[in-house]
N, C-alpha and C positions, 0 to 999 in steps of 0.2 A: 157124608159128606152136608159142615157147614159154609152156604156163603152166604154173605153179608153184600147188602148194597144199600147202592149211598147217594151221593150228588149233592149238586149244590143250586140247583133249578129249582128244587123245591119237592111234596109229597106229590105232589097235581103236574108236573111235568112230564110232557108226552118220555120224552124221553126215557124215561126213568119208566117206565110198562117195559120201553125196548130193550135197557137193561134185567130188567127182571126174564125175559123171554128167553133173551141169550144165553141166561144163566141156568134159568129153567133147563134149557132143550141142551147144555153141555153136562149141566151137573147129574141128567139122567144116563144120560150115557156113563157117566163114571161110574157114575153110586146107584142107576136104579131109585129103590122106592127110598133107600135111605138118604137121597138127596135132600135138604133142606136148605130151604130159600127168606131170607130175613131181608127186610127191609127199613131202616131208623135213614129220615133224611131231615133236612130242615123243612118246620111248613112253610117257608116264607123266602125263596127267594135269595137266596146265598153271595151272587157272583162276584167276580174281585174279592174276595175278603182271604185270598189265600189259605196260607197255614193255621188263621186265626181262632183263636181258642174262650171262650167266654169264660177264666180268670178272675174274671171281677165281679162278674153276677152271677146268680142262679137262674137255672130253668127247668123249664118245664118237658115232659113226654108225655106224648097222649098215642091209645091206642088206638088205629086205623081199622082194624083189621085183626083177622089170624097173622104172627109175625111181624105184621106190619106198621110202623110207628111213625110219630114227626116229631121232633122235636123243635125245640126254641131256640135254635142255637147256629154254630155255623158247621159247615160239615166235617171240620175234625174234631165238632164235639160229639155231631152223632155218631163218630167211629167211639169214642171214648164211654158213648151214653149205654150201644148196645154192648162192648167188651164188657162193665162193668155192673150193668144196672139192665138191661133189656133180657139179652141171651143169657138161656143157663148156663152155658159153655161158649168158652169160647170159639169164634167164626174157625175156618179151614183155611178160609179164602177171601178178600175184600175188593169188590166192584165198586167203582164212582163212575155215576154218569148216566146215561150217555149224555153229553154237556149238547148242549144247544150251539153250537159256534166251535170253533179248534179251542184248542189248546196246541197249538204249536210252539215254535220259537220264546220268544219273549212274556206274550201272554203266560206260559208255563210259570211266572213265578209271582204272576199274578190270582191265575184260578185255582179258585175250592176247592174243586173237582178233582186234580191238582193235589191240595191239600190234605185235601182225605185220606187218596192212596198216603201219603208221606206218612200221616202221623197211625197209619194202619200201620205201615213201616216203621215206625219207632218204636212199637208196640208189639213185633214182632215177628208182624205177619204179612203172610206174601200179598200185596195188594195190584192191580191192573185199574188205569186210569182212563177210562174210553170219550173220545168226544167226535163231532160231527163237524168236516169245517164246511161250512156254506160258500156257494158263490153261484155265479151262472147258469152253474150245472144241476144244482138241485130245484131251482126255480122251474115250477109249474108239474116237480115230481108227487103221485101219490101222498110220499110222506120224503120226509127230506131225510130222516133218519133209515132212507133205501136201503145204502151200502153198507151204514152200521147192522143195520140189523139180519142184512144178507152176509157178511162176513166176520163181523163179531163173533158168531159162534166156530172158525177157522184159527181164528187169531186165540182166543182164550184157550181152544182144546188145547196149541200148539206150545201155549206160556205155561201153563197149568201143571202139565203131563212131561212139559221135555226142555223150561228154562231153567235154566242159571237161577236159584236164585238164594245162594251164597248162606245162610241161617246160621252162622255162627258170627257172619260180620256184623261188626259192632253200628256201621249203619249199612241196616238192611235195604238187596236192591228192592227197587218197584218197577213199574211199565206205565212207561206215559203212551196213550193209543189211539193216533186222529186219521180219523178215514179221510179220505179226498171230496171235494164236494161235486159228486159227480154220481149217476145215476149206480144201481148196482152192477149192471150189465156195465161200464162203462172204467171199469175198477182196473187197472192197469196189474198190478197183484201185490206186494207185500216185503218191505225192507227196511230194512234196519237203520233205523237212522239217528245221527248227534242231533241233540237240542240246535235253532241256529237262530237268526236274528236278521229280523226285514228291514232292508234299507232304508235308513233316515227314517225308521218309524217309532215314533213318539207318541206318549200316553200326554194328552194335555187337559183341561179346562175349558166351559165357555158358559157364559153370564145368561142369566133370565133372570126379567123383573116380574116380582112379584101384586097381582091386581094392590096389594100395601105398600106399593111403593119400595119392598123392601126388595135389593138384591141374592141372586141367590147362583151360586158355580155345580153347576152338573162335570162331571171325569169325561172326559172326552175319546174315544181310540182314532183310531188312525185306519189309513185300507192296508185292507187284508190280504189286496192282491201284490204287494210289492216282493219283492225276489228278494232270496238268502243264497248263500253261498251249496257247492252242489255240497249232494250228502245228506242235506240238513232236511229234518221233516216241512218245516218249509217248501224245500224243493221235491220236495219227493208227495209231496199231499197238492200243488199242482201241478204236477205229472203225471198225478190222479194215481199213486199208489198208497196203499195204508202205514202210516209210518209207524215202529215200533222201538219207541226207543227207552236203555235200561237208565234209568239214575237213583243218587244215592241222596239223604238228609246232607251232606257232606259238604259246604257251602266251599269248602281251603280250598287256595290257589296253591295246590301243589307243587308245580312250576315254578313257585316262585320264592319259595323257604326256604329256598338255599341262599337267593339274594337280599331276601332280609334277614337272613343269621347274617351275615357279613353286616350289618350297621350296626352291632353289638354286639362286636366280639373285642 
């Protein structure tokens, strides 16, 4: 069993180490000595790049150790580099994360962590994105990734062995997992969740003047504690549950196809 690990926080991110530990634990259980953990992660943080690929510029890949590499590109670039350049054989599974911060709700659409899992799915590989929600409940913990480390192996084990992956589907399923902003002993359970949308949540910009007098813009997020509809990933995470959301790269609004078709008859 070969598992590829990537992320969007970068090769030196603490959450990447947590993902490697989770993958190693589960892989040893399922495959024993035949388990291989490969890591190809961005050389620098790539948060918020979504499913971006470096289509118009080349990038380099550097070896950091045995089966451990850093790429000067996006998370999706890392998946492509691993499959077509770094690894001698294709991985059996791809894990992206553990992201520092949630990728629930609308954050899913911006997430490089989810973007890597999406690229893996488009390449025909089973993929899981892992993210750790931050909040008041994670402050003061010995590790902000406590919930992810403690409950990640169970989630990963269930998904790898029993989840529907639908390999014949053109837009293969992948999974977005978010651990709640609480300590490991406060996790209420695991819930299948739809993707949510926080009430009145918007990304925006804020300005900052440089010493030279030039004005720069920063992209600014909104309050992460805003509520979402019942049964969504945001709702479940706020209630202390691990959310598991099956996803596809297909963005078609299927419920509107008939209405649009009538416009062109």
